[in-house]
C-alpha positions, 0 to 999 in steps of 0.5 A: 763444596760445601760444609754445613758446621754442625756436619763437619764438626762429627767428625772434626774438632772444630770449636763450638764458637767456630765460625764458617770464616774461621774455619775456611782460614784454617783450610786456606793453610792447606791449599783451599780457596775460600768462596762464599759463606752460607748463613740463614741468619745473615737474612733471617732472624727471630722471633720465630717459633712454634704455634698452634691454630686454635680457631681458624674464621674463613672471611669472603672477601668484596676481591673474590678471595677468602682469608683466614683469621686465625687464634695462635697460640705460641706459648704453652697453655698456663704459662706466660709469654716471656717475649716482649714486644709491640705486637707480641700478646701477652696472653700467649696468643696471636692473631694472624691473617693469613691466606693460605688454605692448607692447613686446618685447626690444631696444627703446629706450625711456624709463627714469625712474630712482630719484630721478625726479620724474613730473606729480603728484609722482610720486617714482621709488624702488628698492622691493620688489615682486612679489619683485624690487627695482624700480629705477626705471619703464619710462614711457608718454605719460601718465605723462612728460605729454605725452599721453594714450595710456597703454595702454603704453609709449613704444617710441623706434622706433614715433616714428621714434628711435634714439638712443643708449642713456643719451641724456637722453630729456628733452631728446630728447623737447624737455621742457627747452621751455617756453611764455609764453602770452598774451592776444590781444585780438580786433582783433589776429588776426595775434597768434595766430601764431609769426610775429605774436608775433616780429614783436611781440617784436622791436618791444617789444626793438628786435631784428631779427625774420625773417619765417617766410613769407621763407624759403618759396619760394613759386612766384609763380603757379600754374596747371593744378590742381586746379579751383577755383569761387568761387560766392557768390551771398548775400554777406554785407553784399555782401563774398564769403566767400571772395576766394582759394582755394589747392590744391597736390597733394602724391602718394606721402605715406606718411601712417602715418610718425611725426611728429617728436619736435620737432613734437609737442613745440612742438604740445603747448605750444602747446596741440594735440595730435598726431594724424597725420603730415599733420595735425600738419603743418597746423596746424604751419603755422597756428601758424607763419604764421597761416593755417589751412589743410585737407588732403583725401584726394585720392582721394575727392574728386569734380569740382571744389571750389566754395565756395558757400553752402549750400542750405536743408534740406543736411547735412555729418558733420563731422570730429568724426562729428557730422550738421549741418544747414546755414543758408543763409549758411553758406559751404561747400567742395563738391565734386560729392558735395555739402558736404565742409566748412564753410570756415573753420570744420571738414572734413566727415568724408568727404575726411578724411586717414587711414592709407590716404590716399598723395595729399592736395590742400591747401587756404589760403583766405582767408575772410570774417570775418563768414560764419565767425563767423557760423558758428562761433557758429550750430552751436557750434563753435569752432575753432582756424581759426575763432578765426583766420578770425573775427579776420582772416588776413593774405591774402597769406600763404595761398600761402606757408603752401600751399607750407610744408605741401607741403614739409613733406608732401615732406620728412616723409610722403615725398611729391612736389608736383605743380608744377601748382597752384591760386590763385583769387580777388581781392586786396582793395584795400590800405588807405590812411590819412591822417594829419596831421602833428600828429594822433598828438601832439594824441591822445596828448599827446606831440610825436613827431618825425617819425622816431619816427612814420615809424620805428614805422609802418615797424616794422608793417610799413606803407609811409609816404610824406610829403606835403610839400605837406599834412604829413601822412603817407599810409600803406598799412596792412600785408594782416596787419594787418587791425584798421588802418583810421583815423588813430586806429588810427596814433595807438594805434600809435605810442603803442604802440610808443612805449611805454605806460610813457614816456606821462607821466600827466596829469590832463585838463581837465574843459571848463565846462559839463558836468555830470551831467544832470537824470535822472542827478542824480535817480538818483543821489539816490534810490539814495543814499536807499535806500542811507542807508536800510539797503539793499543795491544788486545788479544782476541779468540782464536776461535772463528766462523767459517765465512770469517776463514773463508774471507780473511784467509784466502786473497782472493775469493772462492780459493781453495783453503783448509782450516782446523774444525773444533771437535767441541767448538764453545757455539757453532758460530766460533767452529774453526781455528783462525787462518787470520788474526783480523776477525777477532780483533775485528771483532774487539774494534767493534765492540768498543765502538759500539759502546762510543769507544770511536777512535781506534788503533789496535793491534794483536801478535798471535798466532794463527792456524793453518792445516797441511797434510797430516792432522792427529793421529791414529791414536792417543798414547797411552797414560801412564806411559813415556811415548817413544821418540817416534810417537812424540815426533808423530804427535808433533806431525799432526799439529798444524803450522801455527805462524805468529801474524800481527795485525792492526784495525785503527777507526776514526781518529789519530787523536780527540778534537780539541780546541785549534785542533781538527783530527785526522781521520785515519787512513790506508797510508797508515796502514802502510806506515804501520806495516813498514814500521815493523819492517823498519823494526827488523831491518827488513825491507818490504816492497809495497806493491798494487794489492787484491784481497776480498778482505779489503777496498778493490782500489785501496789495498797494498800487497807487502812482499819481500825482495825475494817475492814472498807476500808476506801480508796487506795492509788497505782499506777494508772492504765497504761491504765488511764494514757494513756488515760488521757495524764499523766505521766506514774508511777503517783500515787495517794490515796483516803480516806473517810475522815470523817469515819477517823474523826468517828475513830479519838479519841478525845484526841491524846495521845503521846507515852511515849519516852523511854530514853533506847537505842534501840536493833535491830535485823534483819531477812529474811523468806522464804514464798510462793509467795501469802502472802502478806508482810503485813499479815507477818509483822503483824504476826512478831508484834504481835509476838514479843509483848510489847518489839517491838517498830517497824517493817519495810520490806526493801527487798523482793527478789525471785530468785537464792537460794531461790524455786520456786514459794517462795520469801523472806522478811527482815524485821527490828525489832526495840526492846527497854523497858521503864526501862531498857536497853534490853540484846541481849538474851531478844532482840533474844527471842522477835525475835524469838517468832515472827518468830514461829508467822509467821511460825504456819501461812503461813510457814514462814523459816528463810533463 
């Protein structure tokens, strides 16, 4: 929200010398965030004055252009020029070259004299051009930085001004004013107005606030005006889309009159461009009071206005000349011709006010926040009106805003207001909150006095009554604070107005018996272990494409897969929730690789979304009522399973190149080692088998399972086609594990193995087996056959070729034997090895080489 200081000073006691920075510093005290300062004089410097064109000579040029050689008076006739500087003529008449042709002799214009600076650091000086010494410039609104019109120079009579020659044009056009911009949080919609900000400034400074609504003389009741019906037959959550509609009529309006410069200046500083006098008045009142309103061309209306929901297939052409297909949930303003506006969002083109408009119907209504928010998002149509309605507008100010618009149309556009008017609807019940006397103190940690509590709440505009029996306060929230609903809300407001800087910082005492859950501890151990191993943790979006889920969500291509489709995705390319962490992780790696980071070891621990059975509920519980346990159970039943997965992607090399050091490229074995590291940290043994997954290389993928046989993940080299499609380096590897399954399988206490002090006995064995026998299966047979003396067994060589029968391969294993109570003899180790070989021979026909 941008706040022009001249406007704020009308309703709050802002010192005359206060800057935008000073105002923001005060507003920060009451919980606002400062955003920016908008000060025209940061880019615009004088001398810039009003001049009158005395003569204009058109001079055609050889390049085809025609320029005007002008003599412009910049001081009143008979007075001396008081400004000095190079290029400023003491006579008060400046010779200026101008290329525009939209002015004539006698017009009063804005003249930037030598020494002035325009936006873009454009310095004005006397210079020789087209055979003349041009000492100054006749300015357009774009050159002054106050608009986009650059078709011609600014003629003051066309904006309703006839100032004295030599007048400071910056003062005339409001260019010495400045605006403070603050960030308004969604729960404080009242601050999207000068009225709301002025009240907050008064809170912050302890000064007097003048309510602009109180300065408007609005009639207590209206009747006999334009016909309006509220007919919402499908309210959202049972709340009518419109519960108040005020309509006033002004006749004989001259819509072609220029908007006064003071209003244009304030609108511009507030971030709204001037369009036409009626539209500018509408926007001005919205900014001042926080009540959006709309002006209809009365003569274009047909029949009564009806506020209703759209019907299927209905369309409307909005003010931006776009035809929009309406949803049955959209709240509309209609007449006999059909839709003439999307309520609270944007009006229709058919009833738009134009230069030919003479009679205007003014609308000021109160709409439901949810209805307006949904329509705005559905049509991707943000507007100043919807921004305010979504956050809540004061129900009580609608008639005041309508009267303010009427008064300005009468004053500035020459209209005549009808005494009759329309005000239909039902006022909502006032929100009454019980605040126990000591509640705010217990929540904030400050012993507030009764005067501090009641004073803060009354400053907000609330009505406060003291229950003499129970000692609590009964607080009626003001109509403009729809965010105040609970005693917690009131406590926050008391603390805010008391001053956050006055609340001491104290460290709360942690309650006993709390700490990380078993799952939280397990996750932290795994994440820390991966980071300690040299991997970098990243976070990726959980939104992926359908094809990504098809590829990574199931092992077999074309297998059945379910995924959760988003109703309102950030883009059509990312319309689903992920069923695997790898798509997002690969995208992070691809983006880093495209920016020159080639050696990567990334991992992520995140949820995946696996819908199964019921999704969502048939209806959403109403607001303001705590759902029953049955309703909550139904909501939880409709939430998809969201197990934690851990994934990693490795590309490039394991270390940077250096003198006397050749880095090693990551390979499938590294992915497998990382998976085993996760298992080791949790105390879970992972069974590694030859695997098959459509996202991985057909021959370089491992399936990871528990001893129970449950598959918990895959590791290996990614498929070459997938890597090429993602512009990733060849031979990149990855892994993904179902962390929740590992957590469930992990023991509560990991018992360290006994370390024997006796020496190890090593034996190697090479076995010839059929080509299709997995090495892991042979390794498992050796482990089983070797018995309890076997400490470790590892595959260290695979060979097929000369000396090996076709269709077979040689697997070489290293076996480590050790006893806990003695030194093994060579015979004992050999005996254990032979027992291991015997099991492998029995199962697979293995033969020693």
